[in-house]
N, C-alpha and C positions, 0 to 999 in steps of 0.2 A: 467030929465030923460036921461039915458045913451043910447048911440048907441049899438045895439048888435054886438057881435064879430062873424064874419063870418069864419067858420072853415071847412077845407076839410080833409077827411081821405082817404088815398089810400092804397089798399092792392094789392100788385103785387105778385101773387102766381105762381106756375109752370104751371098752366093751364088756369088761368083767371085773369083779372085785375078788381077790384072792387073799386068804389068811391062814397063817400057820402058827401054832402054839408049840414052843419048845421048852425043854428043861435043860438048862446049862449048869453043869457041875464040874468046874475045873476044866479039863480037856474033854470031858464026856458031854456030848450033845445028843438029845433024844427028841424026835418029834412026837408029841403027844396027841396032836390032832390037826387036821387041815380042812378047810371048807372053801367053796367058791360059788359064785352065782353070777350069771349074766345080768347086765344092767337093763337092757332093753329100753323101754320107755318109762321106767320107774324113777322115782326120786332117788338120786345117788346117795344122799345121807341115810335114807331108810335101808338101802341095799347094804351099805358099809355096817350099819348098826346090826342088821340081821346076820350078816356073815361073821362078824366079830362074836356076836352072842352065841351063835351055834358052835363056832370053833372052841370057844372058851368052855362052854357046857360040855362039849363032847370030850374035852381034855380032862374034865373033872377037877379043875383047879378052883380055889376059893379067891385067890388074888393073883394079879399080874404085876411083876416087878419092873418090867421094861417094855415099852412099845416102840 
């Protein structure tokens, strides 16, 4: 039995940052967590880091295989 691949998708738009953490095992894909935040007048890099960190923490994974 193979270990599932942990994949993260990030969308940085003009108004919000969205992130999803998925487990991919062959044909089976499962969403483990997702998070989003509006950018407003905040530093975009800080928002990306915050959203990514919260989604990965919520997913409960130790490592990410693919972003």
